[in-house]
C-alpha beads as a LAMMPS data file, in Angstrom:
LAMMPS data file: protein, C-alpha beads

69 atoms
68 bonds

1 atom types
1 bond types

-500.0 500.0 xlo xhi
-500.0 500.0 ylo yhi
-500.0 500.0 zlo zhi

Masses

1 110.0

Atoms # bond

1 1 1 9.269 7.739 22.593
2 1 1 12.850 7.214 21.473
3 1 1 14.613 5.464 18.645
4 1 1 16.805 3.362 20.881
5 1 1 19.358 5.977 21.836
6 1 1 18.594 8.006 24.939
7 1 1 17.837 11.643 24.300
8 1 1 17.058 11.173 20.620
9 1 1 13.451 12.062 19.725
10 1 1 11.579 9.774 17.406
11 1 1 11.024 11.113 13.931
12 1 1 8.432 9.975 11.391
13 1 1 9.857 12.025 8.545
14 1 1 11.233 9.151 6.504
15 1 1 10.843 9.289 2.722
16 1 1 9.684 5.664 2.895
17 1 1 6.401 6.911 4.386
18 1 1 5.432 8.281 0.971
19 1 1 5.034 4.685 -0.187
20 1 1 1.923 4.490 2.016
21 1 1 0.140 6.868 -0.356
22 1 1 0.080 4.145 -3.031
23 1 1 -2.579 1.875 -1.420
24 1 1 -4.740 4.932 -0.734
25 1 1 -4.603 6.485 -4.205
26 1 1 -4.567 3.327 -6.328
27 1 1 -8.167 2.216 -5.542
28 1 1 -9.389 5.758 -6.225
29 1 1 -8.354 5.505 -9.878
30 1 1 -11.672 4.210 -11.183
31 1 1 -10.534 3.884 -14.787
32 1 1 -8.441 0.892 -13.676
33 1 1 -11.438 -1.298 -12.881
34 1 1 -14.186 0.186 -15.031
35 1 1 -14.455 -2.943 -17.178
36 1 1 -15.735 -6.511 -17.066
37 1 1 -12.832 -8.061 -18.933
38 1 1 -10.297 -9.582 -18.466
39 1 1 -11.501 -12.370 -16.250
40 1 1 -9.258 -14.368 -13.947
41 1 1 -10.563 -17.839 -13.004
42 1 1 -14.027 -16.662 -14.018
43 1 1 -14.006 -13.589 -11.772
44 1 1 -14.492 -10.181 -13.401
45 1 1 -11.727 -7.588 -13.296
46 1 1 -13.310 -5.629 -10.440
47 1 1 -13.197 -8.515 -7.950
48 1 1 -9.677 -9.753 -8.512
49 1 1 -8.363 -6.192 -8.741
50 1 1 -9.746 -5.529 -5.246
51 1 1 -7.706 -8.479 -3.984
52 1 1 -4.673 -7.067 -5.805
53 1 1 -5.206 -3.719 -4.038
54 1 1 -5.135 -5.544 -0.700
55 1 1 -1.866 -7.225 -1.658
56 1 1 -0.374 -3.857 -2.693
57 1 1 -1.416 -2.400 0.662
58 1 1 0.099 -5.246 2.658
59 1 1 3.345 -5.224 0.676
60 1 1 3.804 -1.454 0.847
61 1 1 3.013 -1.381 4.585
62 1 1 5.504 -4.185 5.209
63 1 1 8.221 -2.421 3.219
64 1 1 7.695 0.858 5.064
65 1 1 7.674 -0.903 8.441
66 1 1 10.898 -2.774 7.760
67 1 1 12.711 0.226 6.296
68 1 1 11.752 2.623 9.110
69 1 1 12.019 0.500 12.254

Bonds

1 1 1 2
2 1 2 3
3 1 3 4
4 1 4 5
5 1 5 6
6 1 6 7
7 1 7 8
8 1 8 9
9 1 9 10
10 1 10 11
11 1 11 12
12 1 12 13
13 1 13 14
14 1 14 15
15 1 15 16
16 1 16 17
17 1 17 18
18 1 18 19
19 1 19 20
20 1 20 21
21 1 21 22
22 1 22 23
23 1 23 24
24 1 24 25
25 1 25 26
26 1 26 27
27 1 27 28
28 1 28 29
29 1 29 30
30 1 30 31
31 1 31 32
32 1 32 33
33 1 33 34
34 1 34 35
35 1 35 36
36 1 36 37
37 1 37 38
38 1 38 39
39 1 39 40
40 1 40 41
41 1 41 42
42 1 42 43
43 1 43 44
44 1 44 45
45 1 45 46
46 1 46 47
47 1 47 48
48 1 48 49
49 1 49 50
50 1 50 51
51 1 51 52
52 1 52 53
53 1 53 54
54 1 54 55
55 1 55 56
56 1 56 57
57 1 57 58
58 1 58 59
59 1 59 60
60 1 60 61
61 1 61 62
62 1 62 63
63 1 63 64
64 1 64 65
65 1 65 66
66 1 66 67
67 1 67 68
68 1 68 69
């Protein structure tokens, strides 16, 4: 696989790839969602924080994709 120039090997050693650690580590920090309050639209913290983790994952993946393509 090449980067677009013939003879140049593809490299995945971009510092932007470290941003992909964020959506993996963030949900593992249980102290973030070990509570019932605050509530957002009647949903406890745990449920809406899971949706926020999904958004963080999508945003960080999009940033890394765009910066490394």
